[in-house]
KENUKOL-725004 format. One line per field, with one value per residue (C-alpha): residue number from 1; x, y, z; residue in one letter. Coordinates in steps of 0.05 Angstrom, whole numbers. Layout:
N
nr = c(NUM:...) $
east = c(X:...) $
north = c(Y:...) $
up = c(Z:...) $
rest = c(A:...) $
END
This chain:
561
nr = c(1:2:3:4:5:6:7:8:9:10:11:12:13:14:15:16:17:18:19:20:21:22:23:24:25:26:27:28:29:30:31:32:33:34:35:36:37:38:39:40:41:42:43:44:45:46:47:48:49:50:51:52:53:54:55:56:57:58:59:60:61:62:63:64:65:66:67:68:69:70:71:72:73:74:75:76:77:78:79:80:81:82:83:84:85:86:87:88:89:90:91:92:93:94:95:96:97:98:99:100:101:102:103:104:105:106:107:108:109:110:111:112:113:114:115:116:117:118:119:120:121:122:123:124:125:126:127:128:129:130:131:132:133:134:135:136:137:138:139:140:141:142:143:144:145:146:147:148:149:150:151:152:153:154:155:156:157:158:159:160:161:162:163:164:165:166:167:168:169:170:171:172:173:174:175:176:177:178:179:180:181:182:183:184:185:186:187:188:189:190:191:192:193:194:195:196:197:198:199:200:201:202:203:204:205:206:207:208:209:210:211:212:213:214:215:216:217:218:219:220:221:222:223:224:225:226:227:228:229:230:231:232:233:234:235:236:237:238:239:240:241:242:243:244:245:246:247:248:249:250:251:252:253:254:255:256:257:258:259:260:261:262:263:264:265:266:267:268:269:270:271:272:273:274:275:276:277:278:279:280:281:282:283:284:285:286:287:288:289:290:291:292:293:294:295:296:297:298:299:300:301:302:303:304:305:306:307:308:309:310:311:312:313:314:315:316:317:318:319:320:321:322:323:324:325:326:327:328:329:330:331:332:333:334:335:336:337:338:339:340:341:342:343:344:345:346:347:348:349:350:351:352:353:354:355:356:357:358:359:360:361:362:363:364:365:366:367:368:369:370:371:372:373:374:375:376:377:378:379:380:381:382:383:384:385:386:387:388:389:390:391:392:393:394:395:396:397:398:399:400:401:402:403:404:405:406:407:408:409:410:411:412:413:414:415:416:417:418:419:420:421:422:423:424:425:426:427:428:429:430:431:432:433:434:435:436:437:438:439:440:441:442:443:444:445:446:447:448:449:450:451:452:453:454:455:456:457:458:459:460:461:462:463:464:465:466:467:468:469:470:471:472:473:474:475:476:477:478:479:480:481:482:483:484:485:486:487:488:489:490:491:492:493:494:495:496:497:498:499:500:501:502:503:504:505:506:507:508:509:510:511:512:513:514:515:516:517:518:519:520:521:522:523:524:525:526:527:528:529:530:531:532:533:534:535:536:537:538:539:540:541:542:543:544:545:546:547:548:549:550:551:552:553:554:555:556:557:558:559:560:561) $
east = c(3885:3835:3889:3929:3868:3856:3927:3923:3854:3881:3946:3944:4012:4042:4017:4050:4118:4115:4104:4163:4210:4191:4184:4253:4282:4247:4267:4340:4333:4366:4325:4384:4401:4331:4314:4244:4272:4246:4186:4158:4172:4135:4076:4070:4077:4023:3975:3988:3979:3915:3882:3879:3838:3872:3842:3890:3865:3874:3901:3964:3975:3964:4013:4068:4062:4062:4128:4160:4141:4157:4227:4240:4222:4262:4325:4317:4291:4356:4372:4299:4294:4365:4341:4277:4278:4288:4322:4254:4220:4234:4202:4138:4132:4144:4088:4040:4058:4046:3980:3958:3979:3948:3881:3884:3903:3846:3793:3814:3821:3757:3718:3750:3733:3664:3677:3629:3648:3657:3705:3744:3754:3773:3823:3852:3858:3889:3932:3960:3961:3926:3875:3846:3815:3763:3738:3738:3707:3653:3637:3632:3586:3541:3533:3508:3436:3434:3380:3401:3412:3455:3495:3506:3530:3577:3607:3617:3651:3702:3723:3725:3769:3815:3820:3836:3890:3923:3971:4000:3997:4049:4087:4088:4117:4175:4188:4191:4228:4277:4288:4267:4292:4364:4366:4336:4389:4447:4470:4455:4419:4476:4530:4491:4473:4547:4563:4509:4531:4602:4580:4540:4600:4640:4702:4700:4718:4664:4682:4627:4611:4672:4718:4784:4833:4895:4935:4904:4903:4923:4977:5016:5092:5141:5209:5274:5299:5368:5371:5318:5353:5351:5289:5222:5159:5126:5184:5181:5106:5110:5169:5126:5070:5016:5036:5040:5028:5074:5021:5066:5138:5176:5241:5278:5222:5170:5114:5117:5077:5100:5074:5096:5155:5181:5253:5269:5332:5371:5340:5271:5216:5161:5093:5080:5010:4986:4978:5015:5063:5082:5093:5138:5178:5191:5239:5292:5279:5271:5310:5299:5231:5222:5177:5145:5158:5113:5069:5067:4998:4945:4871:4850:4778:4741:4677:4625:4611:4550:4573:4530:4578:4555:4627:4639:4579:4596:4670:4717:4755:4820:4797:4774:4841:4879:4840:4838:4889:4945:4914:4848:4878:4931:4922:4858:4852:4790:4779:4708:4651:4580:4517:4448:4481:4519:4596:4632:4701:4754:4786:4806:4753:4695:4645:4618:4547:4516:4486:4543:4575:4650:4688:4750:4805:4850:4860:4799:4819:4834:4769:4727:4760:4744:4673:4662:4684:4650:4584:4563:4585:4537:4524:4515:4470:4440:4374:4316:4282:4211:4183:4205:4188:4118:4105:4126:4079:4023:4032:4038:3975:3937:3961:3935:3865:3861:3814:3811:3755:3762:3691:3664:3732:3764:3839:3881:3952:3925:3963:4021:4031:4021:4073:4122:4115:4122:4182:4214:4203:4222:4285:4306:4295:4334:4393:4391:4382:4419:4408:4346:4305:4359:4341:4402:4413:4399:4333:4314:4332:4290:4230:4238:4248:4197:4146:4146:4151:4098:4053:4053:4045:3981:3956:3969:3937:3876:3862:3894:3835:3784:3827:3833:3757:3738:3784:3750:3684:3694:3752:3818:3793:3796:3863:3894:3867:3898:3965:3963:3942:4002:4055:4036:4037:4102:4135:4109:4133:4201:4210:4188:4235:4294:4287:4249:4269:4339:4345:4413:4423:4386:4380:4351:4305:4280:4263:4226:4189:4166:4143:4104:4064:4063:4094:4120:4141:4180:4214:4232:4267:4300:4329:4353:4390:4419:4444:4441:4389:4400:4334:4295:4294:4264:4216:4192:4178:4140:4105:4074:4049:4024:3981:3943:3943:3927:3870:3838:3835:3775:3723:3757:3750:3677:3669:3703:3672) $
north = c(3173:3197:3235:3171:3133:3186:3181:3107:3112:3159:3121:3049:3034:3079:3028:2972:3006:3031:2961:2937:2991:2986:2909:2899:2947:2910:2844:2863:2874:2819:2790:2750:2703:2709:2752:2760:2771:2818:2777:2765:2836:2863:2818:2842:2915:2905:2877:2939:2988:2952:2976:3046:3017:3001:2973:2938:2908:2832:2830:2860:2800:2752:2789:2793:2721:2697:2736:2707:2634:2636:2666:2610:2557:2590:2592:2520:2485:2452:2428:2405:2359:2331:2312:2276:2200:2153:2209:2247:2192:2227:2293:2256:2220:2285:2321:2264:2263:2338:2335:2276:2307:2373:2339:2300:2363:2403:2350:2333:2405:2428:2371:2385:2458:2450:2488:2476:2450:2519:2546:2481:2486:2558:2544:2491:2541:2595:2553:2515:2575:2539:2588:2536:2500:2557:2538:2463:2466:2514:2469:2408:2447:2463:2389:2372:2393:2441:2495:2560:2601:2548:2539:2614:2617:2559:2585:2653:2616:2588:2658:2678:2621:2634:2708:2697:2644:2661:2713:2667:2610:2647:2672:2606:2568:2619:2607:2532:2526:2584:2584:2521:2471:2497:2496:2426:2402:2439:2473:2534:2537:2575:2527:2466:2502:2515:2442:2418:2463:2440:2366:2380:2413:2349:2385:2437:2506:2557:2629:2674:2744:2790:2731:2718:2661:2681:2634:2636:2574:2609:2663:2704:2720:2762:2732:2756:2703:2680:2602:2594:2634:2595:2556:2564:2587:2520:2482:2525:2519:2443:2437:2438:2394:2418:2461:2538:2593:2649:2704:2762:2774:2840:2850:2915:2952:2927:2877:2826:2764:2699:2637:2568:2567:2635:2631:2669:2712:2731:2789:2779:2794:2741:2739:2667:2645:2579:2536:2568:2512:2502:2578:2584:2523:2555:2606:2552:2542:2613:2659:2711:2742:2816:2865:2928:2916:2964:2937:2867:2870:2828:2825:2752:2725:2677:2655:2600:2556:2511:2444:2426:2384:2312:2290:2307:2271:2218:2229:2242:2307:2268:2235:2301:2335:2277:2278:2355:2380:2427:2482:2479:2470:2527:2582:2556:2530:2494:2519:2496:2450:2449:2412:2444:2494:2442:2447:2383:2359:2374:2306:2271:2216:2265:2250:2307:2313:2360:2418:2421:2488:2492:2551:2568:2619:2650:2706:2729:2699:2631:2624:2646:2593:2538:2562:2553:2480:2463:2501:2572:2626:2643:2718:2741:2801:2845:2849:2804:2769:2793:2754:2689:2710:2734:2670:2628:2666:2661:2585:2577:2617:2578:2513:2541:2548:2474:2435:2358:2327:2261:2247:2312:2336:2387:2385:2445:2470:2541:2602:2590:2516:2532:2589:2545:2487:2534:2568:2500:2480:2546:2550:2479:2494:2558:2519:2473:2528:2591:2633:2664:2669:2708:2729:2755:2734:2804:2805:2736:2760:2824:2785:2737:2789:2839:2786:2750:2808:2846:2786:2778:2852:2853:2792:2830:2894:2856:2811:2843:2886:2831:2783:2831:2848:2774:2757:2813:2785:2710:2708:2676:2603:2605:2638:2589:2530:2561:2567:2492:2474:2514:2488:2416:2386:2421:2396:2325:2325:2354:2296:2247:2274:2275:2207:2166:2198:2214:2285:2309:2375:2434:2474:2415:2396:2467:2473:2407:2423:2492:2466:2410:2465:2510:2561:2612:2666:2614:2591:2662:2670:2602:2626:2689:2651:2600:2652:2601:2560:2493:2492:2504:2435:2400:2458:2453:2379:2383:2448:2418:2358:2402:2443:2381:2345:2406:2427:2360:2375:2421:2366:2317:2365:2374:2298:2282:2336) $
up = c(720:668:630:623:599:548:522:516:482:430:420:448:419:471:525:485:479:549:575:534:559:634:630:603:653:711:681:690:765:807:865:895:838:808:749:719:647:596:574:644:663:605:619:691:671:618:672:714:657:634:698:670:611:544:482:435:368:376:305:333:378:321:275:330:349:277:266:328:316:241:257:307:256:200:245:268:204:183:254:265:206:219:289:271:283:341:381:383:423:488:465:442:508:547:511:525:599:607:572:615:680:660:648:713:753:724:734:806:832:798:832:899:895:866:801:741:673:643:697:694:620:624:678:633:575:617:666:607:562:506:479:431:489:495:425:436:504:481:423:470:518:460:444:515:499:559:568:531:595:628:565:558:633:624:560:596:653:603:586:659:680:621:637:711:700:635:662:715:665:623:684:721:661:661:734:727:661:671:745:780:728:726:802:803:753:786:722:682:615:583:605:579:515:502:518:471:416:424:420:357:323:337:360:304:330:312:328:353:329:340:356:321:328:368:324:255:213:149:146:98:107:67:54:20:-29:-8:-8:-62:-117:-183:-164:-196:-160:-172:-138:-76:-70:-74:-27:35:60:54:-6:-1:-52:-75:-87:-104:-125:-121:-161:-167:-133:-184:-172:-228:-250:-220:-257:-235:-283:-260:-235:-171:-165:-104:-64:-95:-44:-44:-7:15:36:65:128:185:200:127:116:177:155:88:118:119:43:18:64:120:136:117:155:129:55:16:-41:-13:19:-16:0:11:9:52:18:24:-37:-41:-72:-131:-174:-179:-187:-113:-86:-32:-39:19:27:21:-43:-73:-55:-87:-152:-160:-212:-188:-232:-194:-126:-134:-82:-52:21:48:119:134:114:140:124:136:184:223:220:198:212:160:168:104:114:119:64:21:-5:-55:-17:33:42:33:61:22:30:-23:-73:-111:-176:-145:-103:-163:-206:-153:-146:-219:-213:-147:-144:-132:-82:-26:-29:44:51:105:69:83:25:39:-20:12:82:63:24:84:132:83:76:151:168:114:145:213:183:166:214:217:257:294:311:341:362:316:310:284:288:294:269:315:297:224:225:262:213:152:185:195:122:93:136:117:43:47:77:16:-36:-15:-76:-47:17:58:128:166:237:263:227:256:327:324:299:356:410:387:366:431:479:440:439:515:526:484:525:589:565:537:596:654:673:665:705:764:764:761:819:860:845:851:900:892:886:810:812:861:822:760:796:813:742:716:767:784:711:696:760:751:677:699:748:696:644:691:723:671:605:630:606:629:591:621:556:516:572:582:508:508:573:551:483:516:550:487:535:486:536:574:510:494:562:553:485:518:572:523:476:419:384:421:457:394:364:425:432:360:367:432:414:351:393:448:401:384:452:495:447:460:533:521:505:553:613:596:590:656:698) $
rest = c(M:D:W:L:H:E:I:F:K:R:S:P:E:I:A:L:F:L:S:L:A:L:G:Y:R:I:G:K:I:N:F:G:K:F:Q:L:G:G:V:A:G:S:L:L:V:A:V:V:I:S:Q:V:G:V:S:I:D:P:G:V:K:S:V:L:F:A:L:F:I:Y:A:V:G:Y:E:S:G:P:Q:F:F:N:S:L:G:K:Q:S:I:R:E:I:I:L:A:I:V:L:S:A:T:G:L:L:T:V:V:V:L:A:K:L:T:G:L:D:K:G:L:A:A:G:I:A:A:G:G:L:T:Q:S:A:I:I:G:T:A:G:D:A:L:A:K:L:G:L:P:A:E:E:L:K:Q:L:Q:A:N:V:A:I:G:Y:A:V:T:Y:V:F:G:S:F:G:A:I:I:V:C:V:N:I:L:P:K:F:M:G:R:S:I:R:D:D:A:I:A:A:E:S:A:M:Q:A:G:V:Q:V:L:G:P:G:Q:L:A:A:V:P:Q:L:V:G:R:V:Y:R:V:E:K:A:A:G:R:T:V:G:E:I:E:Q:S:S:T:P:P:T:T:I:E:R:V:K:R:G:G:Q:I:I:A:A:P:A:E:F:V:L:S:K:D:D:I:V:L:L:V:G:R:R:T:A:V:L:E:Q:S:A:V:I:G:S:E:V:H:G:E:T:G:M:D:L:A:M:Q:R:I:D:I:V:I:T:S:K:Q:L:Q:N:K:S:L:G:Q:I:A:A:E:A:S:P:E:V:R:H:G:V:Y:A:V:G:L:S:R:M:G:K:P:L:S:M:A:P:E:T:I:V:Q:T:G:D:V:L:T:V:Y:G:A:E:K:D:V:S:R:V:A:G:V:V:G:Y:I:V:I:H:T:E:K:T:D:F:V:Y:M:G:A:G:L:V:V:G:L:L:I:G:L:L:V:V:K:I:G:S:I:P:L:T:L:G:S:G:G:G:A:L:L:S:G:L:L:F:G:W:Y:R:A:K:K:Q:T:F:G:A:M:P:G:G:A:V:Q:I:L:K:D:L:G:L:A:G:F:V:V:V:V:G:L:S:S:G:L:Q:A:V:E:T:V:R:E:H:G:F:T:I:F:L:V:G:V:A:V:T:I:I:P:L:L:L:T:M:L:F:G:R:Y:V:L:R:Y:D:N:V:A:I:F:A:G:A:L:S:G:S:R:S:A:N:P:A:F:G:E:I:L:D:K:A:E:N:S:I:P:T:V:P:F:A:I:T:Y:A:L:A:N:V:L:L:T:L:L:G:P:L:V:I:A:F:M) $
END
């Protein structure tokens, strides 16, 4: 295998992309009803490839993880801040329970198997996949006043315990959160994610990519004037409830202007646009429907407008419609309203706030007129605003450098927690001010997929060889204790969450559980199964807490051992 080692030495990125390709292919294989998934598959392949000998710059891992966790925060920012409050109590308790059961499991099993302080702390770091424990445990060991040789050995043992247990620490969380939890709850992550999304939308139908309504809400029909001869355009438009719009008139083979006072003649051809029921009812008023009439096609626009007018603040949709002048309302149909990314009901009693996004339908001249009165048009783009994205990452990584000491215990969010917090804030602000900071959905998805999968591959390539060698040297005791430290706290917390905290939605529960263990690979698989962002908010809350609580386990393990 020397030739393979030489290839990876000259181009280690080949090992990274080979792990991704083979890992995702293996992840698609069904073992009964079980699938590894792309992330877990990539991790296992990376461990195998690491046996050849691969050296990957650790900075690659940091960059990929920062991109992943920032994209997760950016996508979920509006939803996250809308969810803060009393409804977050369950996530706070869940994170505390997992940290407590994790500490208890490590200490008890380490004492039963005769492991020293260093190995115990390393197993906590790897089995709970919280790398920061290595630093806090090493710092706590240094403060014990031990002889230099003993201190050096214990600190080396922290790294050994971490290397042996980290791989299964990542893989085991996927098994529990993605496979065991749905079977335990008796439902799939995808089904519950759809149910939760529908509940959040309060009955508002939101079409997915590539979906079209079989019975569209707004339609255009072409009629021949028969019964309406002698009546004005304005009279016809106002003769239905809700009103319709005559967008085009054809007389004698010529398209002519048709203001409200224009009088229709027999055999004129008119294009009528409006709500489907109102347009269909107008055939009884105007005349028979005509098909295939040339020159009567008209391109309509569906645009999003951010509401900035203070005159609309805290008014209901019904009140706004009643107060709007006919000149402003003419030809414009409101078809959707959302707040911070969450669809709202179009009921007359729905209250509008500045910053809400109103979706309107109509001819270009009409929707442009309304936009000038209501706010500004959201320009949808396929290009990412790298100025905004880069600034967000810089802010997040700077936050991750901050360290606050409580006594001798250093607390820090780390680069992951900082990037997540920054992503949440920048995503939330983008939802409020949509004139800059664009990151299309496709760009967010590639950052999440490549960032997470690449991160775990680098971990596997970097620690896989050391883990296997250490297992050969020290036996499987460390590994088995690590397996228990990974699985037991998750299972105990899962039972607590189900029967005490009363989690009943698998997608939400899975996101919270993975976050309370800061299990990023598991979270990536959960998102893949859910196919929407429902698990992200509970993950973001518990993940932020876990970065603090699990980091504290380093000195606590040293103290209790």
